C-alpha positions as CSV (number, residue, x, y, z in Angstrom):
1,M,-3.7,-14.4,7.8
2,G,-4.6,-11.1,9.3
3,K,-5.1,-8.7,6.4
4,T,-7.8,-9.0,3.8
5,A,-7.0,-11.9,1.4
6,P,-6.8,-11.3,-2.4
7,A,-10.2,-11.7,-4.1
8,A,-9.0,-13.8,-7.0
9,R,-7.7,-17.4,-6.7
10,P,-5.9,-19.6,-9.2
11,A,-8.3,-22.0,-10.7
12,N,-5.6,-24.6,-10.7
13,P,-3.1,-24.3,-7.7
14,R,-0.7,-26.9,-9.0
15,F,2.6,-25.2,-9.4
16,S,4.8,-28.2,-8.8
17,S,8.1,-28.4,-10.8
18,G,7.5,-32.1,-11.4
19,P,5.4,-33.9,-11.9
20,C,3.8,-30.8,-13.3
21,A,0.3,-29.6,-13.9
22,K,-1.8,-31.6,-16.4
23,I,-2.9,-30.0,-19.6
24,P,-5.9,-27.6,-19.2
25,D,-9.3,-29.3,-18.8
26,F,-7.6,-32.7,-18.4
27,S,-9.9,-35.7,-17.7
28,L,-9.2,-39.3,-17.2
29,D,-11.7,-39.9,-19.9
30,M,-9.1,-38.7,-22.4
31,L,-7.1,-41.9,-21.7
32,A,-10.0,-44.2,-22.7
33,D,-8.1,-45.4,-25.9
34,A,-5.1,-46.8,-23.9
35,P,-4.6,-50.5,-24.7
36,L,-4.7,-51.6,-21.1
37,G,-4.0,-55.3,-20.4
38,R,-2.3,-55.6,-23.8
39,S,1.3,-56.3,-24.5
40,H,3.4,-53.3,-25.5
41,R,4.8,-55.6,-28.2
42,A,1.4,-56.3,-29.7
43,A,0.6,-54.3,-32.9
44,V,-1.5,-51.8,-31.0
45,G,1.2,-51.2,-28.4
46,K,3.9,-50.8,-31.0
47,A,1.7,-48.4,-32.9
48,K,1.1,-46.2,-29.9
49,L,4.8,-46.0,-29.0
50,A,5.8,-45.3,-32.6
51,E,3.1,-42.5,-32.7
52,A,4.6,-41.0,-29.5
53,I,8.0,-40.9,-31.1
54,D,6.7,-39.4,-34.4
55,L,4.7,-36.7,-32.5
56,T,7.7,-35.9,-30.3
57,R,9.7,-35.3,-33.5
58,D,7.0,-33.2,-35.0
59,V,6.3,-31.0,-31.9
60,L,10.0,-30.5,-30.9
61,G,11.3,-30.1,-34.4
62,V,13.8,-33.0,-34.1
63,P,15.9,-33.5,-37.3
64,A,14.9,-36.5,-39.4
65,D,18.3,-38.2,-38.9
66,Y,18.2,-38.0,-35.1
67,R,16.9,-41.1,-33.2
68,I,14.3,-40.8,-30.5
69,G,13.8,-43.5,-27.9
70,I,11.4,-44.0,-25.0
71,V,13.4,-45.4,-22.1
72,P,12.9,-46.4,-18.5
73,A,13.5,-44.4,-15.3
74,S,12.4,-40.9,-16.3
75,D,15.0,-38.3,-17.4
76,T,17.5,-39.7,-14.9
77,G,17.4,-43.1,-16.8
78,A,17.9,-41.3,-20.1
79,V,20.9,-39.3,-18.8
80,E,22.5,-42.3,-17.2
81,M,22.1,-44.3,-20.4
82,A,24.0,-41.6,-22.3
83,L,26.7,-41.1,-19.7
84,W,27.5,-44.8,-19.2
85,S,27.3,-45.7,-22.9
86,L,29.0,-42.7,-24.6
87,L,31.7,-41.4,-22.2
88,G,35.2,-42.5,-22.0
89,A,36.4,-42.1,-25.6
90,R,37.4,-38.4,-25.1
91,K,38.2,-36.0,-22.3
92,V,35.1,-34.9,-20.5
93,E,33.9,-31.5,-19.2
94,M,31.0,-31.4,-16.7
95,L,29.1,-28.2,-16.3
96,A,26.9,-27.7,-13.2
97,W,24.9,-24.9,-11.7
98,E,22.3,-26.7,-9.8
99,S,21.6,-29.9,-7.9
100,F,20.8,-32.2,-10.9
101,G,23.9,-31.1,-12.7
102,E,25.9,-31.8,-9.5
103,G,24.4,-35.3,-9.6
104,W,25.8,-35.9,-13.1
105,V,29.2,-34.7,-11.9
106,T,29.1,-37.2,-9.1
107,D,28.2,-40.1,-11.4
108,V,30.9,-39.3,-13.9
109,V,33.7,-38.5,-11.4
110,K,32.9,-41.0,-8.6
111,Q,31.1,-43.8,-10.3
112,L,32.7,-43.9,-13.8
113,K,35.9,-42.5,-12.3
114,L,36.7,-40.3,-15.2
115,D,39.2,-37.5,-14.8
116,A,36.7,-34.8,-15.9
117,V,37.1,-31.0,-15.9
118,V,34.4,-29.8,-13.6
119,R,33.0,-26.3,-14.0
120,K,30.5,-25.0,-11.5
121,A,28.5,-21.9,-10.9
122,D,26.5,-20.8,-7.9
123,Y,22.7,-21.0,-7.8
124,G,21.3,-18.2,-10.0
125,K,24.2,-18.3,-12.4
126,I,25.5,-20.5,-15.2
127,V,29.1,-21.3,-16.2
128,D,31.0,-19.2,-18.8
129,F,30.6,-21.3,-22.0
130,A,33.4,-19.3,-23.6
131,E,35.8,-21.3,-21.3
132,V,34.5,-24.7,-22.3
133,D,36.5,-26.8,-24.8
134,F,34.0,-28.5,-27.0
135,D,36.6,-30.8,-28.5
136,N,35.9,-32.6,-25.2
137,D,32.6,-34.3,-24.5
138,V,30.5,-31.8,-22.6
139,V,27.7,-32.6,-20.2
140,F,25.2,-30.0,-18.9
141,T,21.6,-29.2,-18.1
142,W,19.9,-26.7,-20.4
143,N,17.6,-25.4,-17.7
144,G,18.3,-25.6,-14.0
145,T,15.1,-26.9,-12.5
146,T,16.3,-26.1,-9.0
147,S,18.2,-22.9,-9.7
148,G,15.9,-21.0,-12.1
149,V,18.5,-20.4,-14.8
150,R,19.0,-21.7,-18.3
151,V,21.4,-21.6,-21.3
152,P,20.1,-18.7,-23.4
153,N,21.0,-20.3,-26.7
154,G,23.4,-22.6,-28.4
155,D,25.6,-19.8,-29.9
156,A,28.7,-20.7,-27.8
157,I,28.7,-24.3,-29.0
158,P,30.7,-24.7,-32.2
159,A,29.2,-26.5,-35.2
160,D,32.5,-28.2,-35.9
161,R,33.1,-29.5,-32.4
162,A,35.0,-32.7,-32.0
163,G,33.3,-33.8,-28.8
164,L,29.7,-34.7,-28.0
165,T,27.3,-32.4,-26.3
166,I,25.1,-34.3,-23.8
167,C,22.2,-32.1,-22.6
168,D,19.7,-32.8,-19.9
169,A,16.8,-30.8,-21.2
170,T,14.1,-32.1,-18.9
171,S,12.6,-28.8,-17.8
172,A,13.3,-27.1,-21.1
173,A,12.0,-29.5,-23.8
174,F,8.6,-28.2,-25.2
175,A,9.0,-24.8,-23.4
176,M,12.3,-23.5,-24.9
177,E,13.8,-23.7,-28.3
178,L,16.5,-26.3,-28.4
179,P,19.2,-26.0,-31.1
180,F,19.5,-29.6,-32.1
181,D,22.3,-28.9,-34.5
182,K,24.4,-28.0,-31.4
183,L,23.2,-30.9,-29.3
184,D,24.2,-34.6,-29.8
185,V,22.2,-36.0,-26.9
186,V,19.0,-34.5,-25.5
187,T,17.1,-36.1,-22.7
188,F,13.8,-35.2,-20.9
189,S,10.8,-36.6,-19.1
190,W,7.3,-35.9,-20.3
191,Q,6.2,-35.4,-16.7
192,K,7.7,-31.9,-16.9
193,V,6.6,-29.4,-19.5
194,L,3.7,-31.5,-20.9
195,G,2.5,-32.6,-17.5
196,G,2.6,-36.3,-18.3
197,E,2.8,-39.1,-15.8
198,G,6.2,-40.0,-14.3
199,A,8.6,-43.0,-14.8
200,H,9.4,-42.6,-18.5
201,G,12.3,-40.8,-20.2
202,V,13.0,-39.8,-23.7
203,L,16.5,-40.1,-25.2
204,I,17.4,-38.2,-28.5
205,L,20.6,-39.1,-30.3
206,S,22.3,-37.3,-33.2
207,P,24.1,-39.2,-35.9
208,R,27.4,-38.3,-34.2
209,A,26.2,-39.9,-31.0
210,V,25.1,-43.0,-32.9
211,E,28.6,-43.1,-34.5
212,R,30.1,-43.0,-31.0
213,L,27.9,-45.8,-29.7
214,E,28.9,-48.0,-32.6
215,S,32.6,-47.3,-32.4
216,H,33.3,-47.0,-28.7
217,T,33.2,-49.8,-26.1
218,P,33.1,-48.5,-22.5
219,A,35.7,-49.7,-20.1
220,W,33.1,-50.6,-17.6
221,P,30.3,-53.2,-17.7
222,L,26.9,-52.0,-18.9
223,P,23.7,-53.1,-17.2
224,K,21.1,-54.5,-19.7
225,I,18.9,-51.4,-19.1
226,F,21.6,-49.2,-20.5
227,R,22.6,-51.2,-23.6
228,M,21.8,-49.6,-26.9
229,T,24.1,-51.6,-29.2
230,K,24.5,-55.3,-30.1
231,G,27.4,-56.6,-32.1
232,G,28.7,-53.1,-32.5
233,K,25.5,-51.8,-34.1
234,L,22.7,-49.6,-32.8
235,I,19.6,-51.6,-31.7
236,E,17.3,-49.6,-34.0
237,G,14.2,-51.1,-32.5
238,I,14.6,-49.0,-29.3
239,F,14.1,-45.9,-31.5
240,K,11.0,-47.3,-33.2
241,G,9.0,-48.1,-30.1
242,E,10.5,-51.5,-29.1
243,T,11.3,-50.4,-25.6
244,I,14.1,-51.9,-23.4
245,N,11.6,-52.8,-20.7
246,T,7.8,-52.7,-20.3
247,P,6.4,-49.2,-20.5
248,S,3.0,-48.1,-19.0
249,M,0.6,-47.9,-21.9
250,L,-1.6,-45.7,-19.8
251,C,1.3,-43.2,-19.4
252,V,2.1,-43.4,-23.1
253,E,-1.6,-42.6,-23.9
254,D,-1.4,-39.7,-21.5
255,Y,1.7,-38.4,-23.3
256,L,-0.1,-38.8,-26.7
257,V,-3.0,-36.7,-25.4
258,A,-0.6,-34.0,-24.3
259,L,1.3,-34.0,-27.6
260,K,-2.0,-33.7,-29.6
261,W,-3.0,-30.8,-27.3
262,A,0.3,-29.1,-28.1
263,Q,-0.4,-29.6,-31.8
264,S,-3.8,-28.1,-31.4
265,L,-2.3,-24.9,-30.0
266,G,0.1,-24.6,-32.9
267,G,3.0,-26.8,-31.7
268,R,6.3,-25.8,-30.1
269,K,6.1,-22.1,-30.8
270,A,2.8,-21.9,-29.0
271,L,4.1,-23.8,-26.0
272,V,7.2,-21.6,-25.8
273,A,5.0,-18.5,-25.8
274,R,2.8,-19.9,-23.0
275,A,5.8,-20.5,-20.8
276,E,7.2,-17.1,-21.5
277,A,3.9,-15.4,-20.7
278,N,3.8,-17.2,-17.4
279,A,7.3,-16.3,-16.4
280,K,6.6,-12.7,-17.4
281,A,3.6,-12.6,-15.0
282,V,5.9,-13.6,-12.1
283,R,8.7,-11.2,-13.0
284,G,6.4,-8.3,-13.7
285,F,4.9,-8.7,-10.3
286,I,8.2,-8.9,-8.3
287,A,9.8,-6.0,-10.3
288,G,10.8,-3.1,-8.0
289,K,9.8,-4.9,-4.8
290,D,12.4,-4.9,-2.0
291,W,11.2,-8.0,-0.2
292,I,11.4,-10.6,-3.0
293,A,13.7,-11.2,-6.0
294,D,14.6,-13.5,-8.8
295,L,17.2,-16.1,-7.9
296,A,18.4,-15.8,-11.5
297,E,20.9,-12.9,-11.5
298,D,21.0,-12.2,-15.3
299,P,17.6,-11.8,-17.2
300,A,19.3,-13.4,-20.2
301,T,19.7,-16.7,-18.4
302,A,16.5,-16.6,-16.3
303,S,14.3,-19.7,-16.7
304,T,10.9,-19.5,-18.2
305,T,9.7,-22.7,-16.6
306,S,11.1,-23.2,-13.1
307,V,11.1,-19.7,-11.8
308,C,12.9,-19.5,-8.5
309,L,12.4,-16.6,-6.1
310,K,14.2,-15.6,-2.9
311,F,13.0,-13.4,0.0
312,T,15.2,-10.4,0.6
313,D,13.6,-8.5,3.4
314,P,16.2,-7.8,6.2
315,R,13.6,-8.5,8.9
316,I,13.7,-12.2,8.1
317,R,15.7,-14.0,10.8
318,D,15.8,-17.6,9.5
319,G,15.6,-17.7,5.7
320,A,14.9,-21.4,5.4
321,A,12.2,-21.5,8.1
322,F,10.5,-18.3,6.7
323,A,10.4,-19.6,3.1
324,K,8.9,-23.0,4.3
325,A,6.3,-21.1,6.4
326,V,5.2,-19.0,3.4
327,A,5.0,-22.1,1.2
328,K,2.9,-23.8,3.9
329,R,0.5,-20.8,4.1
330,L,0.1,-20.9,0.3
331,E,-0.8,-24.6,0.4
332,K,-3.1,-24.2,3.3
333,E,-5.0,-21.5,1.4
334,G,-5.2,-23.8,-1.6
335,V,-3.6,-21.3,-3.9
336,A,-0.2,-22.9,-4.6
337,L,0.7,-26.6,-4.0
338,D,4.4,-27.7,-3.9
339,A,5.7,-24.2,-4.4
340,G,8.7,-24.4,-2.0
341,A,12.3,-24.3,-3.2
342,Y,14.0,-27.6,-3.9
343,R,15.6,-29.1,-0.8
344,D,19.2,-28.5,-2.0
345,A,18.5,-25.0,-3.4
346,P,18.7,-21.7,-1.5
347,P,15.5,-21.0,0.6
348,G,12.6,-19.5,-1.3
349,L,9.8,-20.4,-3.6
350,R,9.8,-22.2,-7.0
351,I,6.9,-21.4,-9.3
352,W,6.4,-23.8,-12.2
353,C,5.6,-21.7,-15.3
354,G,5.6,-24.4,-17.9
355,S,3.3,-24.6,-20.9
356,T,0.4,-26.5,-19.2
357,V,0.0,-23.7,-16.6
358,E,-2.5,-20.9,-17.4
359,T,-1.2,-17.3,-17.2
360,A,-4.3,-16.2,-15.4
361,D,-3.5,-18.7,-12.6
362,V,0.1,-17.3,-12.3
363,A,-1.2,-13.8,-12.2
364,A,-3.8,-14.7,-9.5
365,L,-1.1,-16.4,-7.4
366,M,1.2,-13.4,-7.2
367,P,-0.9,-11.2,-4.7
368,W,-1.3,-14.4,-2.5
369,I,2.5,-14.6,-2.2
370,E,2.7,-11.0,-1.0
371,H,-0.3,-11.8,1.4
372,A,1.5,-14.8,2.8
373,F,4.8,-13.0,3.1
374,E,3.2,-10.1,5.1
375,A,1.4,-12.6,7.4
376,E,4.6,-14.5,8.1
377,I,6.5,-11.2,8.9
378,E,3.7,-10.4,11.4
379,A,3.9,-13.9,12.9
380,Q,7.6,-13.7,13.2
381,A,7.3,-10.3,15.0
382,E,4.8,-11.7,17.4
383,V,7.2,-14.4,18.7
384,A,10.2,-12.1,18.8
């Protein structure tokens, strides 16, 4: 890069949107209490899994009568368990405004072959919840990891709805307030906001969702990995730490460490505040600049975790190539790893601002983005 580089550097350049940055000052020594080489069904394994469920309830503020289960295959596995097990009893509305929401549409319409109402919004927007009929089952993402937009609150969801609300909250849980009274199914992976290791999902069910499970038999066969009932009754053990398949106790220990870190800060409210401060550092920097902008069009729905940016300078000839080149420069300088936009999203950058990221690191990154942008504009001019 030609011009003088910024003096400050992020102490931690990990801005990936998943798996995300570990908790500050993380060390493998923190995992020394993991019961490695032991059965997850042994007393020690069951105790660790039960503790993870209890701490999840405490930090997220999950109501006492909601079930929490640790399930296989990350957030994807948790969502699929819900879709395959719960849908089919009522009409369905699918809401999508980014690639993962589009994926759930595909599964419901093409795999389960349900005649669903599909409501879509372009990247940077969300659908109009006022148009949604919540007497139907409604499936949506709370935060668009690939589009940088989120549901601002649960006000549009009626308390007396007849249908179930099934919410993929993987990049929202622990960084945004989730109105559990408006949500019947909530899923996430701890490899997002808490920076845990991948492969495990969490599935949270309201009493209404449990009632559906126990009263509804899907028209399609259910793989063992999705089955949550036996003889028409919920398999309660799943929600007490008796997992469907073998979990990694090392990953569970890592999750416990992150949950206890969250508690030490003051719990959920402290985590939310950290993410909001990080997102503010990005948006404060880009405000008023004519070469970069927020992909989210409405500040009310702008994400505070997965902040997506687009380059707007008219001199840019090939948006996709330019954005990739800027991301490559940032990685080469060691100031931002994995900061490129998601492959299905509009070209640009995606800066993870979740609760494990330090605001000072976000602030230090911002001048580097401008530095890389200017260098790439110069490089583009040289080959013109």
